C-alpha positions in Angstrom: -3.8 -4.0 14.6 -7.6 -4.2 14.9 -8.9 -6.8 12.4 -11.7 -4.6 11.0 -9.2 -1.8 10.2 -6.7 -4.5 8.6 -9.8 -5.6 6.5 -10.9 -2.0 5.4 -7.6 -1.2 4.4 -7.1 -4.4 2.4 -10.5 -3.5 0.5 -9.6 -0.1 0.0 -6.2 -1.1 -1.5 -7.8 -3.6 -3.7 -10.2 -1.0 -5.0 -7.4 1.5 -5.6 -4.6 -0.6 -7.2 -4.6 -1.1 -10.8 -4.4 -4.4 -12.2 -2.8 -3.2 -15.4 1.0 -4.0 -14.3 1.1 -7.7 -12.9 4.5 -6.6 -11.0 2.5 -3.8 -9.3 -0.9 -5.1 -8.9 -2.9 -6.0 -5.8 -1.4 -9.4 -5.3 2.3 -7.6 -5.2 0.9 -5.3 -2.5 -0.1 -8.3 -0.5 3.1 -10.0 -1.0 4.8 -6.7 0.3 2.4 -6.8 3.1 3.3 -10.4 4.2 6.9 -9.6 4.2 6.5 -6.3 6.0 4.4 -7.9 8.8 7.2 -10.7 9.2 9.9 -8.1 9.6 7.4 -5.9 11.8 7.0 -9.1 14.2 10.6 -9.5 14.4 11.3 -6.1 15.0 8.4 -5.1 17.2 7.2 -2.4 14.6 3.6 -0.9 14.8 1.4 -2.7 12.3 -0.8 0.5 12.4 2.2 2.2 10.4 3.5 -0.9 8.6 0.1 -2.3 7.2 -1.0 1.0 5.3 2.7 1.9 4.0 3.2 -1.6 2.7 -0.5 -1.7 1.1 -0.3 1.8 -0.4 3.5 1.9 -1.3 2.8 1.4 -5.2 -0.7 2.9 -5.4 0.4 5.1 -8.3 2.4 3.3 -10.8 3.5 4.2 -14.3 5.4 2.2 -16.9 9.1 2.7 -16.5 9.3 4.5 -19.8 6.8 7.0 -18.8 8.3 10.6 -17.8 6.2 10.5 -14.7 7.6 7.3 -13.2 10.1 9.3 -11.3 7.2 10.7 -9.5 5.2 7.8 -8.7 6.5 7.4 -5.1 5.7 10.8 -4.2 2.2 10.6 -6.1 1.7 7.2 -4.0 2.4 8.9 -0.8 0.1 12.0 -1.6 -2.7 9.6 -2.6 -2.2 7.3 0.4 -2.6 10.3 2.7 -6.0 11.3 1.1 -7.3 7.8 1.0 -6.3 7.2 4.6 -7.5 10.4 6.0 -10.9 9.1 5.5 -10.5 5.7 7.4 -11.3 5.9 11.0 -8.6 4.4 13.3 
């Protein structure tokens, strides 16, 4: 993956991910990214897919007792598609 693209994705994720919940904050996304990159290296996966998937998998997060929590994954995917559509490369 191009280093400039990786930096742009990290900056975008940092700006979008709420820090209200420490278990789903930007540092959580960075930990997921680190693990995903290690698995990708072992499996030969495409980082152009793995990096944004790892960074934006929880971009929408609700408390567990919130009635919207069951939709958070779908909403994360929808928001990620919108955010990433503006990222060249």
